[in-house]
N, C-alpha and C positions, 0 to 999 in steps of 0.2 A: 219347161221345169214347172213342177208342181210346187205350189206355195202354200204355206198354212193359212194365209189370208184368205185366199180363195176357198179352201177347205172348210174354214170357219163360217164363212158367208154361206156355202152350200148347207153346211149343218145346220145354220139358223134357219133355213127354208123348212127344216122338219118340223119346226113349231108352228108352221102354217100348213102342215099336211103333206109335205114332199120329203118324208123321212128316208133317208138312205142315198140321197143324191151325192153326198160328199164321199161315200164309199165307192161309187162308181168312178168318181174323179181321181181316187188313189189307186184304182185299180183293183177293187173287190166286188166284181159284179154280183157273185153268188150272195154274199151278205148285204150287199145293197139291195138284192131283190127281196131277201128276208126282212129286211128293215121296211123296204116300201109296203110290203103285203101285211105286216104286222104292226105298223105304226111305230116303228122304232123299238120293237119289242115292248110295247105298251109304255113307251117313253123312256123305260128305264136303260135300255141300250144307248137311247139318244143321249141321256145324261152322262153315261160312262164315256161315250165316244168324246166328250168335251176334253177329257183328260187324256185320251188315247190318239187324238188327231196329230200332235207333233211326231210321234213315233211312227204313225201310219204314213205320214207325208216323207219322213226321212226314208223308210223303207221303200216308199214307191220311187223315190228319186234315185235311190241306190241300184233299184231293179231295171227301171226304165233308162237311166242315163249312165249306168256303170259306175256309180259311186257319187259322192257329194261334189257338187260344183261351186267354186268360190269365183264369183264374178268381180273383176276388178274394174 
């Protein structure tokens, strides 16, 4: 299961030169490479992703797990 906490942790690595790692985590390898080679689109994309991560995680969980999982 993909978690927002881990996605944000990987997103934070972008501020240390590892931009795009969070996009690989949520199953977006093409944009992950774009972020990696352009420095998170000159950090503008990196900032925008701070707001998009919850939706990317939800979409990835739906795609990989067949829908949202509620663990009891």
